[in-house]
C-alpha positions as CSV (number, residue, x, y, z in Angstrom):
1,X,260.7,63.1,100.4
2,X,261.0,61.7,97.1
3,X,260.4,58.4,96.7
4,X,263.2,56.2,94.5
5,X,262.5,54.6,91.4
6,X,262.0,50.7,92.5
7,X,265.2,48.1,91.1
8,X,264.0,45.5,88.2
9,X,264.0,43.0,91.1
10,X,261.8,44.7,92.8
11,X,259.4,46.2,89.1
12,X,259.5,41.9,88.7
13,X,258.7,40.6,92.0
14,X,255.5,43.8,92.5
15,X,255.2,42.3,88.8
16,X,254.5,38.3,89.9
17,X,252.7,39.3,93.5
18,X,249.7,41.4,91.3
19,X,249.5,38.8,89.0
20,X,249.1,35.5,91.2
21,X,246.9,37.6,93.4
22,X,245.0,39.0,90.2
23,X,244.4,35.0,88.9
24,X,241.3,34.2,91.5
25,X,239.6,37.0,90.6
26,X,240.2,37.2,87.0
27,X,239.2,33.1,86.6
28,X,236.2,33.4,88.9
29,X,235.0,36.5,86.6
30,X,235.3,34.5,83.6
31,X,233.4,31.2,85.7
32,X,230.0,33.2,86.3
33,X,230.4,34.7,82.5
34,X,231.4,32.1,80.5
35,X,229.2,29.6,83.4
36,X,232.6,27.0,82.8
37,X,234.2,25.5,85.7
38,X,237.2,28.0,87.1
39,X,239.7,25.4,85.5
40,X,239.0,25.7,82.3
41,X,238.9,29.3,82.6
42,X,241.5,29.9,79.4
43,X,239.3,28.2,77.0
44,X,237.2,30.3,74.8
45,X,237.8,33.2,72.3
46,X,241.4,34.4,73.0
47,X,239.4,38.2,72.6
48,X,236.6,37.2,75.6
49,X,239.5,35.8,77.7
50,X,242.1,38.9,77.8
51,X,238.4,40.8,78.5
52,X,238.2,38.7,81.4
53,X,241.2,39.4,83.0
54,X,241.2,43.3,81.8
55,X,237.6,43.5,83.9
56,X,239.6,41.7,86.9
57,X,242.2,44.6,86.8
58,X,239.7,47.3,86.3
59,X,238.4,46.1,90.0
60,X,242.3,46.4,91.6
61,X,242.6,49.7,90.0
62,X,239.9,50.7,91.5
63,X,240.8,48.8,95.0
64,X,244.1,50.1,94.7
65,X,242.9,53.7,94.4
66,X,240.7,53.2,96.8
67,X,243.7,52.1,99.6
68,X,245.4,54.6,97.9
69,X,243.2,57.7,99.1
70,X,242.9,56.0,102.3
71,X,247.2,55.8,102.3
72,X,246.5,59.7,101.0
73,X,244.4,60.7,104.2
74,X,246.2,58.6,106.3
75,X,249.1,61.1,106.2
76,X,247.2,64.0,105.6
77,X,245.6,63.0,109.4
78,X,249.3,63.2,110.7
79,X,250.0,66.5,109.2
80,X,251.5,66.1,106.0
81,X,251.0,68.5,103.2
82,X,249.5,68.0,99.8
83,X,252.8,70.0,98.6
84,X,254.4,66.5,100.3
85,X,251.8,63.9,99.4
86,X,252.4,65.5,95.6
87,X,256.3,64.9,95.2
88,X,256.0,61.5,96.8
89,X,253.3,61.0,93.7
90,X,255.1,62.7,91.0
91,X,253.0,66.0,91.1
92,X,252.0,68.8,92.1
93,X,250.3,70.1,95.6
94,X,247.6,71.2,93.2
95,X,246.8,67.9,91.4
96,X,247.5,66.2,95.0
97,X,244.9,68.3,96.3
98,X,242.7,67.5,93.0
99,X,242.9,63.8,93.8
100,X,242.9,63.2,97.1
101,X,240.5,66.5,98.3
102,X,239.6,65.0,102.1
103,X,243.2,64.2,102.5
104,X,244.7,67.7,104.3
105,X,241.5,68.6,106.7
106,X,241.4,71.9,108.2
107,X,240.0,71.5,110.9
108,X,237.1,74.8,111.2
109,X,238.3,77.2,113.2
110,X,241.9,77.5,113.5
111,X,242.3,80.4,112.2
112,X,242.3,83.2,114.9
113,X,238.8,84.1,115.8
114,X,237.6,87.4,117.4
115,X,234.5,87.3,119.7
116,X,233.2,90.6,120.5
117,X,231.3,91.4,123.9
118,X,230.3,93.5,126.4
119,X,232.4,96.4,124.3
120,X,235.5,93.8,124.5
121,X,237.4,92.3,122.4
122,X,239.1,88.5,122.8
123,X,240.7,86.5,120.3
124,X,241.1,82.3,120.5
125,X,243.5,80.6,119.1
126,X,244.5,77.2,118.5
127,X,248.2,76.2,119.4
128,X,249.4,73.9,116.2
129,X,251.7,71.5,118.4
130,X,248.9,70.5,121.6
131,X,246.1,71.1,119.9
132,X,244.8,73.2,122.5
133,X,242.7,76.6,122.5
134,X,244.0,80.0,124.4
135,X,242.8,82.9,124.5
136,X,243.3,86.5,124.4
137,X,241.0,89.8,125.8
138,X,240.7,93.3,126.0
139,X,238.0,93.8,128.0
140,X,235.2,97.3,127.4
141,X,237.0,98.7,130.9
142,X,241.0,98.3,129.3
143,X,241.7,95.6,131.1
144,X,243.8,92.6,129.2
145,X,243.0,89.0,130.2
146,X,244.7,85.7,129.3
147,X,244.3,82.3,129.7
148,X,247.0,82.0,130.9
149,X,250.5,79.6,130.0
150,X,249.6,76.8,131.5
151,X,245.5,77.0,130.7
152,X,244.3,75.6,127.7
153,X,241.3,74.0,126.3
154,X,240.0,70.9,124.4
155,X,237.7,72.8,122.1
156,X,236.7,76.1,120.8
157,X,233.8,76.7,122.4
158,X,235.8,76.2,125.4
159,X,237.7,78.9,125.1
160,X,234.9,81.3,123.9
161,X,233.0,80.5,126.7
162,X,236.2,81.4,129.2
163,X,236.4,85.1,127.3
164,X,233.2,85.7,127.1
165,X,233.6,85.8,130.8
166,X,236.5,87.7,131.1
167,X,234.6,90.4,128.8
168,X,231.4,90.5,131.2
169,X,233.5,90.5,134.1
170,X,235.2,93.7,132.3
171,X,232.3,95.1,131.0
172,X,232.1,99.5,130.5
173,X,230.2,100.7,133.4
174,X,227.0,101.6,132.5
175,X,225.5,105.0,133.6
């Protein structure tokens, strides 16, 4: 998804909205620093007044970064990749990963895992669409087993328990 540039009218409306939102914060900061009432915010040394405005923008900048990270995390939770986020932000995939390191959460164990018990082997895998866990295995006696087409487990541990029970049932006979 590419993001089109905003129009001059949209830019003007955004500037106005941001300045309207900033003014009460800048006024409050200036009043606290100088002890002057808020209606006299613009009085005083122009550099000091400008620095009060700059201080307010610092807080706005921090809040925008926080909200941006939240939006990136939300996108990641819905399946957006760092490549997609980077494209929207105008940076590389690596840049997006660096900017929002926790936005795309790779749940532990989503890759297939191998379970070796009782001389047999089972592979646990998570279905990407349903997020349910399944297993397929081969017991030590050569018997093959699976969770079944309609069976899926809520957790990896639950699938491992069923796979382990299968492997135990099909352990090699001891002499």
